[in-house]
TIDOLO-744723 format. One line per 4 residues: number of its first residue (from 1); their letters; for each residue x, y, z of C-alpha. Coordinates in Angstrom, 3 decimals, padded with zeros to 6 digits. Each point is the difference from the previous one (the first is absolute). Example, Ala and Ser with C-alpha at 12.3 -4.5 7.8 and 13.67 -1.06 7.14 Angstrom:
<sites>
1> as> 012.300 -004.500 007.800 | 001.370 003.440 -000.660
</sites>
This chain:
<sites>
1> xxxx> -037.167 -009.864 -004.226 | 003.359 -000.277 000.576 | 001.769 002.210 002.912 | 002.254 002.617 -001.886
5> xxxx> 003.803 -000.548 000.567 | 002.184 001.992 002.691 | 002.455 003.155 -001.958 | 003.016 -001.504 001.181
9> xxxx> 002.812 002.321 002.083 | 002.787 -000.047 -002.592 | 002.993 000.347 002.175 | 003.441 001.001 -001.830
13> xxxx> 003.420 -001.252 000.183 | 002.310 003.490 000.928 | 003.658 -000.049 -001.550 | 000.471 -000.964 -003.249
17> xxxx> -003.630 000.025 -000.881 | -001.167 003.629 000.672 | 003.294 001.328 001.547 | 002.964 -000.076 -002.929
21> xxxx> 003.017 -001.057 001.557 | 002.498 001.064 -003.206 | 000.235 002.801 001.824 | 002.469 -001.410 002.045
25> xxxx> 002.188 -000.961 -002.974 | 002.630 003.128 -000.014 | 001.227 -001.654 003.604 | 000.262 -003.259 -001.227
29> xxxx> 001.692 001.424 -003.439 | 002.220 001.676 002.679 | 000.922 -002.302 002.219 | 000.442 -002.917 -002.031
33> xxxx> 000.873 001.616 -003.775 | -003.237 -001.852 -001.210 | -003.840 001.429 000.414 | -000.895 -003.665 -000.730
37> xxxx> 001.083 -001.131 003.822 | -003.483 001.410 000.812 | -001.214 -003.048 -000.579 | 001.856 -002.329 000.685
41> xxxx> 000.011 002.182 003.599 | -003.456 -000.339 -000.699 | -000.660 -004.030 -000.118 | 002.048 -000.094 002.668
45> xxxx> -001.559 001.877 002.231 | -003.048 -002.445 -001.071 | 001.671 -003.155 000.461 | 000.738 000.597 003.680
49> xxxx> -003.227 002.112 001.101 | -001.381 -003.830 -001.371 | 002.559 -002.396 001.955 | -000.213 002.435 003.513
53> xxxx> -003.966 -000.934 -000.324 | 000.723 -003.939 -000.686 | 002.290 000.196 002.889 | -001.708 001.240 002.555
57> xxxx> 001.616 003.304 -000.092 | -000.701 003.674 -000.641 | 001.708 003.490 -000.289 | -001.336 003.104 -001.265
61> xxxx> 000.013 -000.252 -003.692 | 002.398 003.773 -000.246 | 002.101 -001.305 002.448 | -000.358 -003.352 -002.380
65> xxxx> 001.017 001.775 -002.365 | 003.201 001.893 001.191 | 001.500 -003.360 000.395 | -000.359 -000.879 -003.363
69> xxxx> 001.327 002.372 -001.299 | 002.880 -000.302 002.542 | 000.226 -003.553 -001.222 | -000.081 000.682 -003.818
73> xxxx> 002.827 002.682 001.030 | 001.769 -003.204 001.452 | -000.494 -001.725 -003.096 | 001.226 002.534 -002.741
77> xxxx> 002.932 000.636 001.859 | -001.424 003.341 000.928 | 000.384 002.449 003.538 | -003.821 000.859 000.859
81> xxxx> 000.882 003.361 001.207 | -002.853 002.007 003.206 | -000.299 002.643 -002.981 | -001.229 -002.670 -002.249
85> xxxx> -002.327 -001.288 002.753 | -001.411 003.441 000.667 | -000.557 000.671 -003.603 | -001.897 -003.537 -000.685
89> xxxx> -002.446 000.834 002.640 | 000.022 003.213 -000.688 | -001.365 -000.824 -003.380 | -002.422 -003.196 000.862
93> xxxx> -002.119 003.012 002.526 | -000.581 001.673 -003.634 | -000.605 -002.505 -002.477 | -002.139 001.614 -002.447
97> xxxx> -002.971 -001.762 -001.469 | -000.120 -001.408 -003.589 | -001.892 002.043 -002.356 | -003.144 -002.374 -000.397
101> xxxx> -000.678 -000.208 003.925 | -002.275 002.933 000.442 | -002.220 000.096 -003.234 | -000.607 -003.986 000.783
105> xxxx> -000.498 000.513 003.489 | -002.474 003.013 -000.143 | -001.661 -002.349 -003.117 | -000.279 -002.025 002.185
109> xxxx> -001.634 002.012 003.338 | -002.420 001.170 -002.605 | -001.105 -002.942 -000.504 | -000.677 -000.906 003.383
113> xxxx> 002.501 -002.133 001.330 | 001.867 000.825 003.247 | 003.769 -000.582 -000.405 | 001.890 -000.888 002.976
117> xxxx> 004.073 -001.059 -000.361 | 001.725 -002.817 001.544 | 004.124 000.455 -000.175 | 003.324 -002.241 001.606
121> xxxx> 001.189 003.246 001.355 | -000.601 001.766 003.098 | -002.084 002.267 000.940 | 001.632 003.846 000.323
125> xxxx> -000.963 002.992 001.745 | -001.919 002.727 -002.350 | 001.047 001.295 -002.972 | 000.160 -003.410 -000.900
129> xxxx> 001.143 -000.982 -003.484 | -003.461 -000.548 -001.242 | -000.682 003.341 001.210 | 002.942 001.140 -002.190
133> xxxx> -000.984 -001.532 -002.850 | -003.393 001.752 000.726 | -001.997 -003.697 -000.372 | -000.796 -000.057 003.904
137> xxxx> -003.451 001.762 -001.115 | -000.739 -002.534 -001.666 | -000.232 -003.134 002.844 | -002.034 -000.400 002.607
141> xxxx> 002.451 -001.729 002.088 | 003.973 -001.309 -000.561 | 000.710 -003.166 001.474 | 003.719 -000.849 001.539
145> xxxx> 000.920 -003.696 -000.348 | 002.104 000.356 003.759 | -003.293 -000.114 001.117 | -000.152 -003.719 -000.266
149> xxxx> 004.073 000.253 -000.616 | -000.266 -002.248 -002.932 | 000.656 001.016 -003.396 | -001.467 -000.608 -002.824
153> xxxx> -000.748 -002.725 -001.924 | -001.118 -001.194 003.844 | -003.662 -000.273 000.159 | -000.459 001.092 003.471
157> xxxx> 000.467 003.674 -002.007 | -002.585 -000.081 -002.048 | -002.723 -002.037 002.376 | 001.071 002.711 002.642
161> xxxx> -000.937 003.046 -002.292 | -003.422 -001.975 -000.631 | -000.497 -000.073 003.077 | 000.435 003.262 001.583
165> xxxx> -001.897 001.358 -002.920 | -002.678 -002.978 001.411 | -000.188 -001.418 -003.993 | 000.744 -003.437 -000.823
169> xxxx> 003.592 -000.145 -002.160 | -002.608 -000.990 -002.831 | -000.690 003.774 -000.039 | 003.173 000.623 -000.494
173> xxxx> 001.307 001.026 -003.368 | 004.210 000.389 000.418 | 001.480 002.373 -002.185 | 003.583 -000.340 -000.709
177> xxxx> 003.065 -000.271 -002.602 | 001.644 -003.119 001.601 | -001.301 -003.527 -001.265 | 000.947 -001.083 003.356
181> xxxx> -002.178 002.335 001.836 | -003.227 -000.638 -002.160 | 000.476 -003.733 000.188 | -000.298 -000.002 004.219
185> xxxx> -002.561 002.328 -000.433 | -001.663 -002.398 -000.995 | 001.425 -002.661 001.138 | -002.185 001.271 003.234
189> xxxx> -003.428 000.251 -001.217 | 000.512 003.511 -002.036 | -000.148 000.695 -003.374 | 002.598 001.516 -001.930
193> xxxx> 000.866 002.468 -002.781 | 003.900 000.594 -001.290 | 001.513 003.197 -001.749 | 003.307 -001.509 -001.800
197> xxxx> 002.116 003.362 -000.818 | 003.279 -001.041 -000.221 | 001.956 -002.073 001.426 | -002.867 -002.638 001.119
201> xxxx> -002.253 -002.398 -001.872 | -001.661 -002.949 001.402 | 001.635 -003.256 000.418 | -002.344 -002.156 -002.339
205> xxxx> 000.075 -003.427 002.345 | -003.164 -001.904 000.562 | 000.416 -000.511 003.444 | -000.232 003.781 000.478
209> xxxx> -003.015 001.960 -000.294 | -000.520 002.398 -002.823 | -000.603 003.618 000.212 | -004.010 000.234 000.074
213> xxxx> 001.092 003.212 -002.460 | 003.149 001.421 -001.353 | 000.671 003.011 -001.583 | 003.042 002.078 -000.935
217> xxxx> -000.471 003.303 001.751 | -002.277 000.851 002.843 | -002.544 001.848 -001.894 | -000.982 -003.424 -002.593
221> xxxx> 000.046 -001.372 003.787 | -002.698 002.643 001.440 | -002.802 -000.879 -003.025 | 000.959 -003.917 000.069
225> xxxx> -001.139 000.100 003.624 | -002.936 002.644 -000.759 | -001.015 -002.087 -002.579 | -000.015 -003.276 001.933
229> xxxx> -000.491 000.841 003.722 | -002.486 003.180 -000.573 | -003.005 000.772 001.616 | -002.637 -002.792 -001.070
</sites>
């Protein structure tokens, strides 16, 4: 008789996967005259977080986020004022949960899965963004890449979570709405589950691993996780 397979630990990305960054749109509408600049800012933020890791450098994600905002101001010929930064930081601290987040997390918890988070954002004093969004109690631990001074998708970020949980990366399932995150996790030995949401999709490239699971929302993805990795 074969040994029962261990139930994996589900590792959730935070920003955009669980918390809705579109609540920042009014700030970008006011400052830039176009709320869609939010997506330009977020793309630059991810680009330069990865640039820092590839260059062997590190700065807290929040500091990098403010720097990217100033950079966009220069690109668009707009002066970013101190009041703009204050509003930006305040909005970032109270990002709301996506409507599908809590029900999906409850479903997975009730099915017996252990749940943790792994975020590019630095750890924060209580109340944390997850606490303010009403999601913190679903997770046994919340990890930040600041512990390894590298941003996702560096393999060290996922490997560190596995080490802290005393499991192999093969026992982790990374849930994210960014294909670069699931692909990075899979390259480190984890499984990857992609929630596509708007503005995100799979890059159809044979040299990158397709996610093990894909769904349009977290509720459907939770059911797929249970069907594939539930108790034997």
